[in-house]
Each structure stands twice: as C-alpha cells, then as structure tokens.
N, C-alpha and C positions, 0 to 999 in steps of 0.2 A: 503492499501501499503506500503512495509514493508520500502522502503528508504525514505517514510516521517515520517514512524514509527522512523525510524533509528535515524530522526534530530529535532523529534519533540519538544524536550527543547530545542533547539537554536531557532527552527522557532517562538515556543510560546512566547520566550523571543523579540524576534522580531519585534514580533506585540504586544507584551505589551509595549514597547519603543515607538514603531507608535503609538499607543493609547496613551499614556503619551505627545507624540510630539501636537496632536490634541487637547488633552485638553489644551494644552500653548497656541495655536491658539485662542479656546473659551476663555480662562484668558482674552487673549491680547484684544479682542475685546470688552467683557464685562467691561474691565477697561480703553476702550478706549484709548490704548497704542499706541507708535508712529508707524505709518503707516509701515517705512522702519524695526523694531523692526516685525512688523508682517508680513511681505512681508519675511523677511529670515526666520521667522518660518513655512511658507509654503514652502518655497524652501528645507528646512531641512527634510518637511515628505515627498515631493516625492523624494527625494533622498533616504530616507528609505524604498519607497513604491518599488521605482526602484530596489532598492538593495535585497526586499524579492522577490519580479520578478522574477531576474533573478538568484536566488537561485530556485527556483521552475521552471524557463526553463531549467536551468542547470539539476536539477536531474531527470527531464519527459526527457527531450535528452537521457540522459546516460541509462535509464533505460527500457524506453517505444521505443526510438527508435535506439539507437546505442548498445544496450545491444547483446552480442553474442548470439546465438541460437533461437534467436525470428523467429520466421516464416514471410513472405513477409506481409500475411495478418495484422499480427501484427504490424511490422514495420509499413506499409501504417495506420492502424489507429492511432497510436502513434505520427505518425507525422501529422496528421491532428488534433487529439486535439492539439498537438502545433501550429499549425497554426491558427487556430479556436481563442485559450486565444491571443496569440501574436497581431492578427487583433483588436477583442475585446480590448486590452490594447492600442491600438494606436490610436483608435479612438479620 
C-alpha cells in the first residue's frame, strides 16, 4: 500500500518507541519499581499505541474511503475494513 510505504520510516520509528516503552515496563516489573511509576509507563504505552492507531485510521480513511475516484464498491470495502479494525481495537 503506497500510503503506508510513504510513511514507513515514521511508522517504524513510532513502533520502535512503543517497543522501548514496553521494555521499560518489563524492567520496572523485574526491578519491583514503584506502582505509580509502572502505572505511568503503562499509560504512556497506551497513549503511544492510540497515536499509532490514529495515524493508521487517518491514512486508511483518506486512501480507501475518501479518495476521489474510488468506486462505490471500493469505498464500501474500505469503510468495512476500517469499521472492523475500530471494533476490534475498542474491545
């Protein structure tokens, strides 16, 4: 998908930052860190994943739902894919 490829470096950087944040949670648990510190680390990961999801939702909506020239069938398929992902994410 061209729209993902165009932003591949940015997406990979986001994922790597999230990975580092998850590793910080693991280190906090292993070292019996303060509960509040660990809670803040988990909240930061959630925020980072939400930001990543927002970026994907935006790109998908623009490319597969709102892009001029899509057929009604392509637009409906893109919307259904988007809704499925949102439903899965919101559980």
